[in-house]
LUMVEXKOL-697290 format. One record per residue (C-alpha): residue number from 1; x, z, y. Coordinates in pm, whole numbers, padded with zeros to 5 digits, always signed. Layout:
BEGIN
NUM, X, Z, Y
...
END
This chain:
BEGIN
1, +01813, -00905, -00659
2, +01499, -01116, -00687
3, +01204, -00993, -00484
4, +00869, -01169, -00457
5, +01030, -01474, -00616
6, +01276, -01520, -00329
7, +01645, -01471, -00386
8, +01830, -01314, -00094
9, +02010, -01644, -00020
10, +01700, -01854, +00030
11, +01636, -01729, +00385
12, +01723, -01960, +00675
13, +02050, -01882, +00850
14, +02027, -01643, +01144
15, +02084, -01821, +01477
16, +02068, -01522, +01715
17, +02239, -01207, +01584
18, +02280, -01035, +01923
19, +02042, -00751, +01831
20, +02225, -00684, +01502
21, +02566, -00696, +01668
22, +02455, -00444, +01932
23, +02304, -00223, +01661
24, +02636, -00218, +01473
25, +02819, -00135, +01796
26, +02989, -00476, +01816
27, +03042, -00665, +02140
28, +02762, -00885, +02272
29, +02744, -01144, +02552
30, +02425, -00995, +02691
31, +02192, -00703, +02618
32, +01938, -00776, +02343
33, +01579, -00670, +02403
34, +01260, -00617, +02205
35, +00952, -00401, +02272
36, +00785, -00141, +02059
37, +00432, -00263, +01989
38, +00528, -00613, +02106
39, +00268, -00738, +01856
40, -00023, -00561, +02022
41, -00360, -00569, +02192
42, -00212, -00665, +02530
43, -00188, -01021, +02389
44, -00520, -01213, +02389
45, -00408, -01406, +02080
46, -00350, -01074, +01901
47, -00703, -00958, +01982
48, -00840, -01289, +01858
49, -00651, -01274, +01525
50, -00743, -00908, +01478
51, -01115, -00957, +01554
52, -01170, -01115, +01213
53, -01118, -00799, +01001
54, -01067, -00423, +01018
55, -00727, -00278, +01092
56, -00601, -00186, +00746
57, -00737, -00507, +00591
58, -00520, -00686, +00845
59, -00222, -00474, +00736
60, -00289, -00579, +00376
61, -00293, -00951, +00460
62, +00063, -01093, +00458
63, -00060, -01406, +00636
64, -00222, -01204, +00918
65, +00078, -00970, +00953
66, +00310, -01269, +00972
67, +00101, -01437, +01241
68, +00078, -01117, +01450
69, +00453, -01056, +01416
70, +00535, -01407, +01540
71, +00289, -01419, +01833
72, +00508, -01235, +02089
73, +00805, -01454, +01994
74, +00613, -01765, +02090
75, +00565, -01622, +02439
76, +00888, -01437, +02510
77, +01258, -01491, +02425
78, +01278, -01154, +02244
79, +01592, -01080, +02043
80, +01415, -00925, +01743
81, +01083, -00933, +01563
82, +00927, -00620, +01412
83, +00689, -00659, +01121
84, +00325, -00588, +01202
85, +00214, -00290, +00991
86, +00137, +00078, +01041
87, +00313, +00404, +00954
88, -00004, +00532, +00783
89, +00013, +00283, +00496
90, +00241, +00542, +00330
91, -00019, +00825, +00319
92, -00267, +00560, +00200
93, -00034, +00461, -00082
94, -00008, +00831, -00175
95, -00383, +00822, -00234
96, -00522, +00948, +00094
97, -00811, +00768, +00261
98, -00735, +00654, +00615
99, -00968, +00460, +00843
100, -00900, +00323, +01191
101, -01186, +00426, +01419
102, -01214, +00185, +01715
103, -01147, +00369, +02039
104, -01042, +00685, +01856
105, -00750, +00591, +01634
106, -00666, +00686, +01275
107, -00890, +00923, +01084
108, -00842, +01097, +00747
109, -01188, +01195, +00616
110, -01025, +01444, +00374
111, -00706, +01583, +00527
112, -00477, +01827, +00349
113, -00628, +02171, +00409
114, -00493, +02391, +00127
115, -00168, +02402, -00062
116, -00348, +02285, -00375
117, -00446, +01964, -00192
118, -00090, +01844, -00251
119, -00192, +01795, -00617
120, -00425, +01513, -00501
121, -00127, +01305, -00389
122, +00000, +01029, -00614
123, +00351, +01028, -00755
124, +00577, +00906, -00472
125, +00749, +00677, -00724
126, +00441, +00448, -00725
127, +00425, +00409, -00347
128, +00654, +00106, -00325
129, +00445, -00087, -00578
130, +00128, +00006, -00384
131, +00286, -00138, -00069
132, +00384, -00474, -00213
133, +00166, -00638, +00053
134, +00413, -00517, +00319
135, +00703, -00668, +00125
136, +00514, -00996, +00096
137, +00448, -00995, +00471
138, +00818, -00935, +00541
139, +00932, -01216, +00310
140, +00678, -01461, +00452
141, +00770, -01369, +00811
142, +01142, -01393, +00742
143, +01086, -01747, +00609
144, +00870, -01851, +00903
145, +01107, -01701, +01160
146, +01347, -01971, +01042
147, +01647, -01764, +01148
148, +01540, -01744, +01510
149, +01593, -01366, +01544
150, +01633, -01073, +01303
151, +01329, -00901, +01151
152, +01294, -00522, +01177
153, +01113, -00316, +00914
154, +00992, +00037, +00982
155, +00825, +00354, +00860
156, +00709, +00687, +00998
157, +00936, +00987, +00943
158, +00818, +01268, +00711
159, +00715, +01523, +00978
160, +00516, +01265, +01175
161, +00335, +01149, +00860
162, +00268, +01513, +00765
163, +00101, +01576, +01103
164, -00154, +01300, +01041
165, -00217, +01410, +00682
166, -00281, +01773, +00782
167, -00449, +01719, +01121
168, -00670, +01441, +00988
169, -00585, +01222, +01288
170, -00418, +01243, +01625
171, -00388, +01580, +01798
172, -00271, +01716, +02133
173, -00118, +02033, +01992
174, -00048, +01965, +01622
175, -00161, +02325, +01573
176, -00289, +02270, +01218
177, +00030, +02101, +01105
178, +00246, +02364, +01278
179, +00037, +02639, +01122
180, +00151, +02499, +00786
181, +00514, +02524, +00896
182, +00474, +02891, +00986
183, +00229, +03005, +00718
184, +00319, +02773, +00429
185, +00685, +02684, +00472
186, +00734, +02618, +00098
187, +00432, +02388, +00073
188, +00543, +02215, +00395
189, +00886, +02144, +00246
190, +00719, +02024, -00072
191, +00505, +01778, +00125
192, +00802, +01661, +00334
193, +01001, +01605, +00012
194, +00714, +01401, -00138
195, +00708, +01188, +00177
196, +01086, +01141, +00174
197, +01072, +01041, -00194
198, +00806, +00782, -00103
199, +00986, +00650, +00207
200, +01323, +00581, +00047
201, +01213, +00314, -00205
202, +00968, +00177, +00054
203, +01246, +00118, +00307
204, +01488, -00018, +00046
205, +01207, -00249, -00067
206, +01161, -00374, +00288
207, +01528, -00475, +00302
208, +01504, -00637, -00041
209, +01206, -00834, +00093
210, +01402, -00955, +00395
211, +01410, -00686, +00668
212, +01742, -00700, +00856
213, +01716, -00362, +01030
214, +01500, -00051, +00985
215, +01345, +00186, +01240
216, +01221, +00533, +01151
217, +00953, +00662, +01391
218, +00951, +01040, +01442
219, +00674, +01001, +01698
220, +00575, +01368, +01699
221, +00921, +01523, +01735
222, +00823, +01670, +02071
223, +00571, +01909, +01919
224, +00857, +02091, +01746
225, +01107, +02298, +01939
226, +01477, +02288, +01844
227, +01431, +02548, +01570
228, +01137, +02394, +01383
229, +01287, +02048, +01432
230, +01616, +02146, +01271
231, +01427, +02306, +00980
232, +01140, +02066, +00909
233, +01229, +01730, +01063
234, +01604, +01675, +01091
235, +01697, +01743, +00726
236, +01449, +01478, +00611
237, +01553, +01229, +00882
238, +01911, +01268, +00756
239, +01802, +01245, +00395
240, +01615, +00919, +00451
241, +01923, +00753, +00606
242, +02160, +00877, +00338
243, +01936, +00785, +00046
244, +01831, +00445, +00185
245, +02197, +00350, +00232
246, +02278, +00463, -00122
247, +01971, +00278, -00251
248, +02073, -00047, -00082
249, +02421, -00020, -00232
250, +02280, +00052, -00577
251, +02048, -00250, -00552
252, +02340, -00472, -00449
253, +02189, -00533, -00106
254, +02392, -00559, +00214
255, +02358, -00260, +00443
256, +02137, -00292, +00751
257, +02151, -00098, +01077
258, +01907, +00191, +01097
259, +01736, +00318, +01412
260, +01593, +00666, +01460
261, +01332, +00706, +01734
262, +01232, +01069, +01779
263, +00992, +01068, +02071
264, +01043, +01368, +02304
265, +01320, +01488, +02074
266, +01579, +01496, +02353
267, +01669, +01857, +02261
268, +01819, +01722, +01937
269, +01999, +01418, +02076
270, +02344, +01517, +01950
271, +02208, +01598, +01603
272, +02021, +01267, +01589
273, +02338, +01081, +01690
274, +02505, +01234, +01384
275, +02215, +01193, +01141
276, +02345, +00874, +00978
277, +02172, +00615, +01198
278, +02355, +00339, +01386
279, +02105, +00344, +01671
280, +01925, +00627, +01850
281, +01606, +00526, +02035
282, +01523, +00713, +02355
283, +01191, +00769, +02527
284, +01156, +00739, +02905
285, +01196, +01113, +02972
286, +01569, +01096, +02899
287, +01816, +00996, +03171
288, +02030, +00714, +03024
289, +02356, +00830, +03184
290, +02312, +01183, +03051
291, +02220, +01053, +02707
292, +02534, +00837, +02701
293, +02745, +01137, +02806
294, +02594, +01344, +02526
295, +02641, +01093, +02244
296, +02945, +00899, +02367
297, +03006, +00562, +02205
298, +02954, +00679, +01848
299, +02606, +00527, +01834
300, +02417, +00246, +02000
301, +02135, +00362, +02228
302, +01797, +00188, +02248
303, +01535, +00218, +02520
304, +01396, +00342, +02746
305, +01195, +00198, +03035
306, +00872, +00387, +03101
307, +00609, +00148, +02957
308, +00396, +00217, +03265
309, +00670, +00059, +03478
310, +00520, -00269, +03358
311, +00225, -00197, +03587
312, +00465, -00244, +03881
313, +00524, -00579, +04051
314, +00757, -00824, +03875
315, +01008, -00770, +04154
316, +01008, -00393, +04101
317, +01032, -00439, +03723
318, +01351, -00638, +03791
319, +01493, -00356, +04003
320, +01404, -00089, +03745
321, +01562, -00294, +03467
322, +01877, -00342, +03675
323, +01905, +00034, +03729
324, +01845, +00103, +03358
325, +02110, -00147, +03246
326, +02362, -00011, +03495
327, +02301, +00340, +03363
328, +02327, +00254, +02993
329, +02629, +00027, +03034
330, +02677, -00322, +02887
331, +02780, -00240, +02528
332, +02636, -00036, +02239
333, +02294, -00083, +02391
334, +01960, -00243, +02302
335, +01698, -00264, +02577
336, +01344, -00155, +02495
337, +01063, +00051, +02638
338, +01055, +00428, +02594
339, +00732, +00394, +02392
340, +00498, +00117, +02279
341, +00321, -00133, +02504
342, -00030, -00031, +02613
343, -00333, -00258, +02551
344, -00410, -00317, +02921
345, -00065, -00448, +03013
346, -00017, -00794, +03159
347, +00178, -01023, +02924
348, +00342, -01183, +03227
349, +00493, -00849, +03320
350, +00625, -00809, +02966
351, +00788, -01150, +03013
352, +00934, -01034, +03345
353, +01086, -00731, +03168
354, +01245, -00944, +02895
355, +01379, -01200, +03144
356, +01519, -00930, +03373
357, +01713, -00773, +03084
358, +01868, -01107, +02992
359, +01943, -01211, +03349
360, +02092, -00886, +03473
361, +02287, -00809, +03155
362, +02453, -01152, +03163
363, +02569, -01074, +03518
364, +02692, -00730, +03407
365, +02883, -00880, +03115
366, +03048, -01140, +03339
367, +03188, -00867, +03563
END
């Protein structure tokens, strides 16, 4: 399958496949590590690159996305890269206006207020073509990575995207979005179906462009209790995995491991482990040992150091990492934070985290 003029064979050979092996549940010599938001404002070079243009213009520039994706890899021996983009490019591609307000976050000037507002949305079938700039960024980055580590693509899950589209931005309670679930269940399902129909070709397109793994972010899982989650989030999470895998097969593309990260969704851990994803990401509120007991070895776990632990001394970071690795165990595990890096974090402490994972896990694997 030719995408963006690059055949699938023209990518440089992968030199470090530890992350992919762990994701597939295969044996590794050490624990692979990457960080959510590793391309972020905590890096001075990121701030410098980003200063030139507004947020979504940056997202639309393959050259800028590539540079931002590669920056953390120049500093740290991370085991995976994740493409610089944003989950809200999907609502944008569906025709909604989204701006990034400095200091406030994303804002939708005209959120979905009534059921009839769904008619404003574009046909989900056109979304992938609207997001060609993401595919270009992935292909460019995959070339420039020169096989150093695998490249992860990602998207937001339907419920999380719905919250932004209905709330008009971030929210502490998600009360407007949850009001839809209770008062307009049919319209809610309709919107979640539209989003799923948009996400599937988008994620398949990312793999066609060169992504070697995919992560689905259900960042707002915690606002739903078990009942709403199983009704309005889980079915679509499952559907995305099933349809992306079928789509890859149909396009003649090799399958890639898929990661589901449902923040604060610990009440649905067993269901997530059986939702069709190879990896389940955990936030820092979940005890690793208990999580492992609950899901067994049927999936790889990813996570889950409290990002704020990086405010501790390097020595303490080492101790916390050691404890985390002991609790997760040496196999079927990818080290990460339990959420993204914060802008005021010290890059040297991020480096200490990465080094501690490699150092301690090598010792664990030797024993």
